[in-house]
C-alpha positions, 0 to 999 in steps of 0.5 A, spaced: 421 891 748 421 890 755 415 893 758 413 896 765 405 895 766 401 899 772 394 896 773 397 889 770 391 885 774 386 889 771 381 887 765 386 891 760 392 889 763 392 882 763 390 882 756 396 886 755 401 882 759 399 876 754 403 880 749 409 881 753 415 878 754 418 878 761 414 884 763 415 888 770 409 890 774 407 895 779 402 893 784 400 894 791 400 886 792 406 883 789 404 876 792 397 876 789 400 879 782 405 873 781 400 868 783 395 871 778 400 873 772 405 867 773 412 866 774 414 870 768 412 876 771 417 880 775 412 884 780 414 890 785 410 893 790 407 900 789 402 904 793 401 909 787 398 915 791 403 914 797 410 916 793 414 914 787 415 907 785 422 903 787 428 905 782 430 898 781 423 897 777 425 901 771 432 897 770 432 895 762 425 898 761 424 901 754 416 903 755 411 904 761 404 902 760 400 906 765 393 903 766 392 904 774 386 908 777 380 907 781 374 904 777 369 909 774 364 904 773 363 901 780 359 904 785 355 910 786 359 917 785 359 919 792 364 925 793 369 920 796 368 916 790 370 922 785 375 924 790 378 917 789 377 917 781 381 924 781 386 922 786 388 915 783 389 918 776 393 925 778 397 923 784 398 916 781 401 919 775 405 924 778 408 919 782 410 915 777 413 920 773 417 922 779 420 915 779 421 915 772 425 922 773 430 918 778 431 912 773 438 912 769 437 910 764 430 912 763 425 908 758 424 911 751 416 912 752 410 912 756 403 910 754 399 913 759 391 911 759 386 916 758 378 916 756 373 918 751 370 922 757 375 927 755 370 930 750 364 930 754 357 929 752 357 932 744 351 930 741 352 928 733 359 932 733 364 927 730 371 928 734 378 926 733 384 927 737 384 935 735 377 936 738 376 940 745 375 937 751 368 937 755 367 941 761 364 935 766 367 931 771 370 926 767 373 931 762 376 934 768 379 928 770 382 926 763 385 933 762 388 933 769 391 925 768 393 927 761 397 933 764 401 929 769 403 924 764 405 929 759 410 932 764 415 926 762 416 929 755 421 934 759 425 928 761 426 926 754 420 921 753 415 920 748 408 920 751 402 917 748 395 918 751 390 913 749 383 915 750 379 909 751 372 907 749 367 902 751 372 896 751 368 889 749 372 883 751 370 876 755 370 875 762 370 883 764 369 890 763 362 893 761 360 887 757 360 883 763 355 887 767 351 888 760 350 880 759 346 878 764 339 882 763 340 881 755 341 874 756 334 874 760 331 878 754 331 884 759 336 888 755 334 895 752 336 902 750 338 907 755 335 913 755 333 916 748 338 911 745 340 916 740 347 917 744 353 915 740 357 909 743 365 909 741 367 902 743 373 897 742 374 890 742 379 888 747 384 885 742 384 891 738 386 895 745 392 891 747 394 891 739 393 899 739 397 900 746 403 896 743 402 899 736 403 906 740 409 904 744 413 902 737 410 907 733 415 913 734 411 918 730 405 917 735 406 922 740 400 925 744 393 923 744 390 917 740 383 915 740 383 908 742 376 906 739 374 902 733 372 906 727 365 904 727 361 908 733 354 906 733 348 909 737 346 906 743 340 904 740 344 900 734 348 897 740 342 894 743 340 891 737 346 888 735 348 885 742 341 882 742 341 879 735 348 876 737 345 873 743 338 871 740 334 875 745 329 880 744 331 887 746 324 891 747 325 894 754 328 901 755 331 905 761 328 912 761 333 917 763 330 919 769 330 912 772 337 911 770 339 918 774 335 915 780 338 909 780 345 911 778 346 918 780 351 922 777 354 916 773 348 915 769 351 921 765 356 917 763 351 912 760 347 917 757 353 922 754 354 922 746 361 921 743 362 920 736 369 919 736 374 917 730 381 914 731 384 918 726 391 917 729 391 910 729 388 910 721 393 915 719 399 911 721 396 904 719 393 900 724 389 895 722 383 893 726 382 886 727 374 888 729 372 894 725 365 892 725 361 891 732 357 885 730 364 881 729 366 884 736 360 882 740 360 875 737 367 874 739 366 878 746 359 875 748 358 869 743 359 862 746 
């Protein structure tokens, strides 16, 4: 299987590339990508919001992994930031699909990232892939993002939309921002701590992306989360135990909103998600339990 990857220099993209042979990447800076990813990677220039990628990039490609998009968790959600979050995903995906349309022959599958933000804030409701979307900003982004990717079905591609939860892995992602205060003994729950957190280990996320690409019966949304969703209170307790640090503090919801603005709603949202498609089709999680995942991702 020869794969093309967008967002290859990111936290998830680099881990996925380690599982691929002779990958092709689309990047704004091919020289930097080549230096970062190694000589075995073929890099093509692409500005996602400017237009379709070059036709040559799809030569002999079997599957496209689309991971590119403006970071949601970095920086305050100003009007301009929200515009970049939406546009980078919607316009970027639209242009990617237009590039696929011009390719001959075309890839067989498109695995285009989405997020658990699709579901919005849902309290204690258990959510599988058939659940209805939420109505907040991130839910709107995910719906529009998935709709653009779905256009590739009319071109004969199988399209999978992995809805990715909180990714736990070494050297990046949300956990890298959590660890410093926890290691200082200043960690604690967010808001009430009752909100559900749906997480996945980075190794399982890479595994699920590859699994979706190779499994012809997977078509449509796929929850890319571990089967063991936990409350924020429990997540805090387990992380503190793994680090052998206390976690006696908490951040009240009003203070979180004051500090982070609208983005605080993402941290306070409750999403109790089950990976029904992955489990029913036989995917075997390496890290189904939070403690094992955190020991791997955060332990020494």
